A tleap script that builds the chain and sets N, CA, C and O, in Angstrom:
source leaprc.protein.ff14SB
mol = sequence {
  NMET LYS ILE ILE ASP PHE SER LEU SER ARG
  ARG ARG SER PHE ALA ARG GLY PHE LEU LYS
  GLY LEU GLY ALA PRO TYR MET LEU TYR GLY
  SER PHE ASP VAL GLY ILE ASP VAL PRO SER
  VAL ALA PRO VAL LEU PRO SER THR GLY ASN
  ASN LEU GLY HIE VAL GLY ASP TRP ASN ARG
  ILE GLY ASN ASP MET ARG THR ALA ILE ARG
  LEU TYR GLU GLN THR HIE PRO CTHR
}
set mol.1.N position { 1.301 -18.037 0.183 }
set mol.1.CA position { 0.666 -17.947 -1.094 }
set mol.1.C position { 1.129 -17.604 -1.519 }
set mol.1.O position { 1.115 -16.451 -1.086 }
set mol.2.N position { 2.176 -17.674 -2.784 }
set mol.2.CA position { 3.302 -16.849 -3.170 }
set mol.2.C position { 2.793 -15.887 -4.078 }
set mol.2.O position { 1.570 -15.796 -3.972 }
set mol.3.N position { 3.428 -14.915 -5.180 }
set mol.3.CA position { 2.658 -14.299 -5.630 }
set mol.3.C position { 3.089 -14.752 -7.266 }
set mol.3.O position { 2.251 -15.137 -8.081 }
set mol.4.N position { 4.327 -14.643 -7.512 }
set mol.4.CA position { 4.919 -15.758 -8.735 }
set mol.4.C position { 5.100 -17.056 -7.753 }
set mol.4.O position { 4.909 -17.094 -6.537 }
set mol.5.N position { 5.514 -18.081 -8.606 }
set mol.5.CA position { 6.841 -18.801 -8.104 }
set mol.5.C position { 7.039 -19.402 -9.729 }
set mol.5.O position { 6.257 -19.490 -10.676 }
set mol.6.N position { 8.697 -19.815 -9.517 }
set mol.6.CA position { 8.974 -20.016 -11.281 }
set mol.6.C position { 9.489 -21.650 -10.861 }
set mol.6.O position { 10.449 -22.084 -11.499 }
set mol.7.N position { 9.046 -22.280 -10.115 }
set mol.7.CA position { 9.637 -23.588 -9.818 }
set mol.7.C position { 8.477 -24.959 -10.155 }
set mol.7.O position { 8.656 -26.174 -10.070 }
set mol.8.N position { 7.086 -24.047 -10.617 }
set mol.8.CA position { 6.173 -24.647 -11.764 }
set mol.8.C position { 6.204 -25.102 -12.559 }
set mol.8.O position { 7.299 -25.621 -12.778 }
set mol.9.N position { 5.251 -25.284 -13.509 }
set mol.9.CA position { 5.496 -25.527 -15.370 }
set mol.9.C position { 5.090 -24.534 -15.724 }
set mol.9.O position { 4.508 -23.980 -14.791 }
set mol.10.N position { 5.069 -23.770 -16.922 }
set mol.10.CA position { 4.174 -23.990 -17.469 }
set mol.10.C position { 2.724 -23.490 -17.554 }
set mol.10.O position { 2.219 -22.371 -17.642 }
set mol.11.N position { 2.141 -25.009 -17.482 }
set mol.11.CA position { 0.643 -25.306 -17.251 }
set mol.11.C position { 0.201 -25.344 -15.681 }
set mol.11.O position { -0.980 -25.190 -15.370 }
set mol.12.N position { 0.814 -25.472 -15.100 }
set mol.12.CA position { 0.206 -25.183 -13.144 }
set mol.12.C position { 0.444 -23.492 -13.180 }
set mol.12.O position { -0.325 -22.693 -12.644 }
set mol.13.N position { 1.575 -23.156 -13.867 }
set mol.13.CA position { 1.432 -21.901 -13.412 }
set mol.13.C position { 0.020 -21.322 -14.048 }
set mol.13.O position { -0.847 -21.061 -13.214 }
set mol.14.N position { -0.220 -21.152 -15.088 }
set mol.14.CA position { -1.147 -20.757 -16.013 }
set mol.14.C position { -2.710 -22.020 -15.410 }
set mol.14.O position { -3.903 -22.024 -15.710 }
set mol.15.N position { -2.564 -22.175 -15.251 }
set mol.15.CA position { -3.970 -22.455 -14.010 }
set mol.15.C position { -4.390 -21.911 -12.355 }
set mol.15.O position { -5.437 -21.543 -11.824 }
set mol.16.N position { -2.941 -22.089 -11.887 }
set mol.16.CA position { -3.395 -20.858 -10.912 }
set mol.16.C position { -3.317 -19.585 -11.054 }
set mol.16.O position { -3.971 -18.813 -10.353 }
set mol.17.N position { -2.276 -19.100 -12.241 }
set mol.17.CA position { -3.000 -17.781 -12.370 }
set mol.17.C position { -4.493 -17.245 -12.959 }
set mol.17.O position { -4.726 -16.058 -12.730 }
set mol.18.N position { -5.791 -18.200 -13.885 }
set mol.18.CA position { -5.983 -18.091 -14.181 }
set mol.18.C position { -7.807 -18.498 -13.294 }
set mol.18.O position { -8.942 -18.231 -13.689 }
set mol.19.N position { -7.376 -19.142 -12.159 }
set mol.19.CA position { -7.964 -19.960 -10.517 }
set mol.19.C position { -7.808 -18.173 -9.401 }
set mol.19.O position { -8.693 -17.882 -8.597 }
set mol.20.N position { -7.098 -17.650 -9.529 }
set mol.20.CA position { -6.968 -16.298 -9.000 }
set mol.20.C position { -7.715 -15.218 -9.392 }
set mol.20.O position { -8.346 -14.349 -8.790 }
set mol.21.N position { -7.429 -15.557 -10.904 }
set mol.21.CA position { -7.719 -14.275 -11.401 }
set mol.21.C position { -9.574 -14.068 -11.804 }
set mol.21.O position { -10.220 -13.104 -12.212 }
set mol.22.N position { -10.049 -15.882 -11.348 }
set mol.22.CA position { -11.842 -15.888 -11.192 }
set mol.22.C position { -11.809 -15.529 -9.367 }
set mol.22.O position { -12.632 -14.812 -8.797 }
set mol.23.N position { -10.888 -16.086 -8.847 }
set mol.23.CA position { -11.389 -15.239 -7.634 }
set mol.23.C position { -10.907 -13.934 -6.395 }
set mol.23.O position { -10.963 -13.751 -5.179 }
set mol.24.N position { -10.356 -13.144 -7.816 }
set mol.24.CA position { -9.899 -11.998 -7.528 }
set mol.24.C position { -11.342 -10.847 -7.372 }
set mol.24.O position { -11.183 -9.912 -6.587 }
set mol.25.N position { -13.030 -10.973 -8.302 }
set mol.25.CA position { -14.090 -10.391 -7.503 }
set mol.25.C position { -14.287 -10.692 -6.194 }
set mol.25.O position { -15.258 -10.124 -5.694 }
set mol.26.N position { -13.761 -11.300 -5.597 }
set mol.26.CA position { -14.937 -11.949 -4.431 }
set mol.26.C position { -13.544 -10.954 -3.210 }
set mol.26.O position { -13.850 -10.489 -2.111 }
set mol.27.N position { -12.542 -10.897 -3.648 }
set mol.27.CA position { -12.103 -9.933 -2.747 }
set mol.27.C position { -12.600 -8.645 -2.774 }
set mol.27.O position { -12.066 -7.964 -1.899 }
set mol.28.N position { -13.480 -7.993 -3.488 }
set mol.28.CA position { -13.935 -6.905 -3.799 }
set mol.28.C position { -14.855 -7.082 -1.596 }
set mol.28.O position { -14.508 -6.722 -0.471 }
set mol.29.N position { -15.839 -7.702 -2.107 }
set mol.29.CA position { -16.171 -8.272 -1.029 }
set mol.29.C position { -15.456 -8.152 0.484 }
set mol.29.O position { -15.885 -7.753 1.566 }
set mol.30.N position { -14.402 -8.586 0.129 }
set mol.30.CA position { -13.106 -8.809 1.570 }
set mol.30.C position { -12.957 -8.140 3.067 }
set mol.30.O position { -13.143 -6.966 2.746 }
set mol.31.N position { -12.848 -8.123 3.801 }
set mol.31.CA position { -12.736 -6.882 5.111 }
set mol.31.C position { -11.145 -6.939 5.274 }
set mol.31.O position { -10.620 -8.007 4.960 }
set mol.32.N position { -10.468 -6.089 5.649 }
set mol.32.CA position { -8.820 -6.442 5.829 }
set mol.32.C position { -8.384 -5.592 6.790 }
set mol.32.O position { -8.477 -4.367 6.704 }
set mol.33.N position { -7.814 -6.306 7.892 }
set mol.33.CA position { -8.026 -5.527 9.370 }
set mol.33.C position { -6.267 -5.170 9.648 }
set mol.33.O position { -6.074 -5.995 10.540 }
set mol.34.N position { -5.548 -4.805 9.543 }
set mol.34.CA position { -4.091 -3.646 9.850 }
set mol.34.C position { -3.944 -4.726 11.168 }
set mol.34.O position { -2.916 -5.399 11.251 }
set mol.35.N position { -4.984 -4.851 12.158 }
set mol.35.CA position { -4.899 -4.414 13.310 }
set mol.35.C position { -4.427 -3.740 14.288 }
set mol.35.O position { -4.074 -4.133 15.400 }
set mol.36.N position { -4.433 -2.207 13.626 }
set mol.36.CA position { -4.318 -1.188 14.261 }
set mol.36.C position { -4.658 0.226 13.682 }
set mol.36.O position { -4.978 0.386 12.504 }
set mol.37.N position { -4.548 1.414 14.751 }
set mol.37.CA position { -5.791 2.690 13.877 }
set mol.37.C position { -4.354 3.093 13.447 }
set mol.37.O position { -3.264 3.259 13.995 }
set mol.38.N position { -5.123 3.204 11.640 }
set mol.38.CA position { -3.916 3.815 10.655 }
set mol.38.C position { -4.476 5.549 10.323 }
set mol.38.O position { -5.566 5.700 9.771 }
set mol.39.N position { -3.724 6.639 10.669 }
set mol.39.CA position { -4.356 7.571 11.212 }
set mol.39.C position { -4.838 8.494 9.612 }
set mol.39.O position { -4.077 8.558 8.647 }
set mol.40.N position { -5.637 8.858 9.632 }
set mol.40.CA position { -5.418 9.551 7.954 }
set mol.40.C position { -5.252 10.496 8.592 }
set mol.40.O position { -5.386 10.996 9.709 }
set mol.41.N position { -4.564 10.796 6.548 }
set mol.41.CA position { -3.803 11.760 6.550 }
set mol.41.C position { -4.469 11.895 5.105 }
set mol.41.O position { -4.955 11.170 4.236 }
set mol.42.N position { -4.114 13.736 5.444 }
set mol.42.CA position { -4.055 14.913 4.116 }
set mol.42.C position { -3.921 14.289 3.016 }
set mol.42.O position { -2.944 13.542 2.959 }
set mol.43.N position { -4.847 14.374 1.765 }
set mol.43.CA position { -3.782 13.699 0.695 }
set mol.43.C position { -2.883 15.295 0.125 }
set mol.43.O position { -2.732 16.443 0.543 }
set mol.44.N position { -2.701 14.934 -0.391 }
set mol.44.CA position { -0.885 15.991 -1.111 }
set mol.44.C position { -1.293 16.254 -2.257 }
set mol.44.O position { -1.548 15.265 -2.943 }
set mol.45.N position { -1.549 17.875 -3.013 }
set mol.45.CA position { -2.535 18.029 -4.191 }
set mol.45.C position { -1.240 18.632 -4.846 }
set mol.45.O position { -0.472 19.242 -4.102 }
set mol.46.N position { -0.864 18.478 -6.500 }
set mol.46.CA position { -0.631 19.205 -7.621 }
set mol.46.C position { -0.387 20.395 -6.872 }
set mol.46.O position { -1.212 20.728 -6.021 }
set mol.47.N position { 1.137 21.418 -7.174 }
set mol.47.CA position { 0.951 22.771 -6.368 }
set mol.47.C position { 0.805 23.570 -8.205 }
set mol.47.O position { 1.245 23.009 -9.208 }
set mol.48.N position { 0.267 24.601 -8.204 }
set mol.48.CA position { -0.065 25.602 -9.007 }
set mol.48.C position { 0.216 26.421 -9.023 }
set mol.48.O position { -0.222 27.233 -8.209 }
set mol.49.N position { 1.404 26.861 -10.229 }
set mol.49.CA position { 1.857 28.290 -10.418 }
set mol.49.C position { 3.543 28.629 -10.791 }
set mol.49.O position { 4.143 29.111 -11.751 }
set mol.50.N position { 4.062 27.846 -8.879 }
set mol.50.CA position { 5.057 28.352 -8.898 }
set mol.50.C position { 6.103 27.062 -8.685 }
set mol.50.O position { 5.540 26.065 -8.230 }
set mol.51.N position { 7.338 26.944 -8.906 }
set mol.51.CA position { 7.942 25.738 -8.164 }
set mol.51.C position { 8.488 25.670 -6.935 }
set mol.51.O position { 9.277 24.835 -6.494 }
set mol.52.N position { 7.821 26.979 -6.213 }
set mol.52.CA position { 7.858 27.114 -4.604 }
set mol.52.C position { 7.342 25.638 -3.900 }
set mol.52.O position { 8.048 24.864 -3.254 }
set mol.53.N position { 5.733 25.477 -4.263 }
set mol.53.CA position { 4.723 24.781 -4.367 }
set mol.53.C position { 5.286 23.608 -4.085 }
set mol.53.O position { 4.623 22.787 -3.451 }
set mol.54.N position { 6.615 23.301 -4.500 }
set mol.54.CA position { 6.437 21.573 -4.040 }
set mol.54.C position { 7.162 21.538 -3.162 }
set mol.54.O position { 7.367 20.396 -2.750 }
set mol.55.N position { 7.823 22.545 -2.512 }
set mol.55.CA position { 8.333 22.552 -1.185 }
set mol.55.C position { 6.971 22.478 0.462 }
set mol.55.O position { 7.045 21.921 1.557 }
set mol.56.N position { 6.019 23.249 -0.123 }
set mol.56.CA position { 4.911 22.562 0.761 }
set mol.56.C position { 4.175 21.461 0.795 }
set mol.56.O position { 3.346 21.164 1.654 }
set mol.57.N position { 4.611 20.607 -0.536 }
set mol.57.CA position { 4.576 19.669 -0.498 }
set mol.57.C position { 5.103 18.146 -0.182 }
set mol.57.O position { 4.612 17.064 0.140 }
set mol.58.N position { 6.532 18.764 -0.495 }
set mol.58.CA position { 7.377 17.741 0.189 }
set mol.58.C position { 7.230 18.015 1.254 }
set mol.58.O position { 7.595 17.017 1.875 }
set mol.59.N position { 6.784 19.062 2.228 }
set mol.59.CA position { 6.849 19.226 3.496 }
set mol.59.C position { 5.979 18.059 4.682 }
set mol.59.O position { 6.048 17.402 5.721 }
set mol.60.N position { 4.964 18.585 3.217 }
set mol.60.CA position { 3.720 17.683 4.151 }
set mol.60.C position { 3.761 15.607 4.031 }
set mol.60.O position { 3.364 14.731 4.801 }
set mol.61.N position { 4.468 15.573 2.631 }
set mol.61.CA position { 4.950 13.734 2.653 }
set mol.61.C position { 5.589 13.823 3.710 }
set mol.61.O position { 4.738 13.628 4.578 }
set mol.62.N position { 6.579 13.998 4.213 }
set mol.62.CA position { 7.971 13.784 5.145 }
set mol.62.C position { 7.584 14.252 6.690 }
set mol.62.O position { 8.375 14.034 7.608 }
set mol.63.N position { 5.946 15.100 6.974 }
set mol.63.CA position { 5.533 15.045 7.526 }
set mol.63.C position { 4.124 13.802 7.749 }
set mol.63.O position { 3.278 13.813 8.643 }
set mol.64.N position { 4.239 13.019 6.843 }
set mol.64.CA position { 3.132 11.996 7.031 }
set mol.64.C position { 4.105 10.841 7.653 }
set mol.64.O position { 3.719 10.141 8.588 }
set mol.65.N position { 6.075 10.620 6.752 }
set mol.65.CA position { 6.266 9.528 6.758 }
set mol.65.C position { 7.233 10.153 8.306 }
set mol.65.O position { 8.203 9.441 8.566 }
set mol.66.N position { 7.102 10.882 8.882 }
set mol.66.CA position { 7.578 11.401 10.509 }
set mol.66.C position { 6.195 10.367 11.492 }
set mol.66.O position { 6.458 9.554 12.378 }
set mol.67.N position { 5.231 10.610 11.155 }
set mol.67.CA position { 3.997 10.006 11.689 }
set mol.67.C position { 3.871 9.123 11.942 }
set mol.67.O position { 3.475 8.743 13.044 }
set mol.68.N position { 4.314 8.102 10.523 }
set mol.68.CA position { 3.659 6.545 10.383 }
set mol.68.C position { 5.116 6.323 11.149 }
set mol.68.O position { 4.731 5.560 12.035 }
set mol.69.N position { 6.501 6.487 11.381 }
set mol.69.CA position { 7.715 5.834 11.693 }
set mol.69.C position { 7.447 5.717 13.170 }
set mol.69.O position { 7.670 4.820 13.983 }
set mol.70.N position { 6.811 7.095 13.273 }
set mol.70.CA position { 6.584 7.032 15.083 }
set mol.70.C position { 5.538 6.224 15.610 }
set mol.70.O position { 5.623 5.805 16.764 }
set mol.71.N position { 4.197 5.863 14.618 }
set mol.71.CA position { 3.024 5.256 14.659 }
set mol.71.C position { 3.834 3.631 14.749 }
set mol.71.O position { 3.368 2.810 15.539 }
set mol.72.N position { 5.339 3.177 13.685 }
set mol.72.CA position { 5.329 1.965 13.700 }
set mol.72.C position { 6.026 1.912 15.146 }
set mol.72.O position { 5.699 0.962 15.856 }
set mol.73.N position { 7.012 2.896 15.687 }
set mol.73.CA position { 7.919 2.662 16.682 }
set mol.73.C position { 7.459 2.426 17.946 }
set mol.73.O position { 8.025 1.711 18.772 }
set mol.74.N position { 6.193 3.162 18.142 }
set mol.74.CA position { 5.066 3.316 18.799 }
set mol.74.C position { 5.086 1.174 19.265 }
set mol.74.O position { 5.539 0.473 20.169 }
set mol.75.N position { 4.129 0.920 17.708 }
set mol.75.CA position { 3.450 -0.072 18.266 }
set mol.75.C position { 4.569 -1.422 18.255 }
set mol.75.O position { 4.183 -2.347 18.970 }
set mol.76.N position { 5.523 -1.592 17.745 }
set mol.76.CA position { 6.410 -2.756 17.366 }
set mol.76.C position { 7.771 -2.180 18.282 }
set mol.76.O position { 8.838 -1.776 17.819 }
set mol.77.N position { 7.368 -2.283 19.722 }
set mol.77.CA position { 9.104 -1.390 20.434 }
set mol.77.C position { 10.640 -3.325 19.941 }
set mol.77.O position { 10.764 -4.545 19.832 }
set mol.78.N position { 11.168 -2.207 19.888 }
set mol.78.CA position { 12.346 -2.994 19.649 }
set mol.78.C position { 13.491 -2.973 21.206 }
set mol.78.O position { 14.555 -3.592 21.199 }
savepdb mol mol.pdb
quit
C-alpha cells in the first residue's frame, strides 16, 4: 500500500485517506515484530551549562550508530 498515490482522482484519494484515518485507532493494538532483537539504547539528554557537553552527546550518538551498523552487517551479510 502506498502512502500517497498521485495517480488517483481527488475523490478516490479523499476516500482512501478517510478510511485510513478510521483504521488508525486499531493500529494502537497491533503488534509489530521487526524480526531481530533491537538493543536498548540509552537516551541522549541535552547538555546543560557549557558547550562541551555536546561533544559527549555526539559521541553517544556515534556509538549508537556504530552499534546499529554492526548489527545490520551481522544480520545482512553481503
